[in-house]
N, C-alpha and C positions, 0 to 999 in steps of 0.2 A: 883250441887256444884257451889258455886260462884267463881268468878275469884280470889278474895282475898284469899280464903281458898286454892285454887289450887296453888297460888303463894307461900303461906306459907309452904305448903307441899314440893314444889320443893326446896325452900330455906333450909328447914330442911334436906332433902335428900342430898343436895349438901354439907352439913357440916358433914355428916356421913363419918367416915373413910372407905376406901375400902380395900379389901384383895386381894392379888396377889399370884399366885403360882410361886415360883422361885426355880427351880431344886428340887422339892419334898418338899420344906418347905413353910409354909405359912407366909407371912409378912404382917404387917398392914402398909398401907401407910397413912400418915397424910395428911389431906386436909387443905389447907390454908383457913383462914376466907375469906368469899366473900368480894369483894370490895364494898364499899357503892355505891348505885345506884346514878347515876348522875341526878341531878334535871335540867330539861330543863327549862331555863328561857325564858320568852316571848321576842320575838324580838321587838325592838323599831324601827318601820319603818316609822312612821308618826309623825310629830310634831303636837301635839294637843294643842299648846299654841299660843297665839298671842302677839302682842307688849305690851298689857296692863296686861299680866299675871305677877304674883308676884313671885319673887325668894325667897325661904326660905333656909337658910344655915343649913345643918345637921351636919357639922363638924366645930369645932371651930378652928382647926389648918389647915394649908395649906398642903394637901396631895400630892401635885405635885412638880415637879422639872423643872428647866430650864424655857423656854419661856412660857410653859403652866402654871407654877407657877405664872409668872407675870400676866397672864390673870386671873387666879383664885383669885389673890389678889384684883382684881377689883370688885369682888362680894361684895355686901352689903345686909344684911338681910332686906327684905322688898322692895328692888328695883325692878323695872319692867324690863321685858325682853328688852324693847326699851332702857331704861337707860343703861343696861349692854352692849347692842350692840353699843350704842353711845360711851361708855367709851372705848370699845375695838378698835373701829375705831379711836378714838382720840389718843389712845396709839400707833397707827401705824399699826394695823392689819386690816384684811378685815372682812366684815360681815360673810363671810364663816367660818372664825375661831370662831367667836362668836356663830354662830348656831351650829357648830360642838361641841364646848365646852358645850353648853347647853344640847345637845342631849346626849353626853358622860357622863357628870357629873350628869345628872338626870336619867340615865339608871339604870335598875335593878341590874346590876353587880357592879356599883360603888356607887350610892346613896350619892353623896357628897352634892347635892342640891335637893330640891323639887320645882317644878313649879306649882303654883296654878292658875287655870284659874278663872277669876272673875265670879260670879254668874250672869246668864242672867236674866234680869227682864222683 
């Protein structure tokens, strides 16, 4: 028996109502629908882009607030990572903020931007 068929049988059994004995009478207890399984997203632990990588905007509107919104407004479709970093530093923030924003905004949970690495020839 495969793992997927065992998992399907367990899920079906978990949804069946159960019976209980309460002082001589039988009652049916309703079972709540199972919560959806959480999808584990891959951790983004390593920057795999360089200064020449190109930023592609995936959102037309600014999804951020406060100072991070100011930095998000510096993104331009087609700009390089180095151009963004320079713009962030020129705006009075550190390179650490620029790198953190790039990692956060391109991560699987947010997906505000995509960073494309140039093809190696």
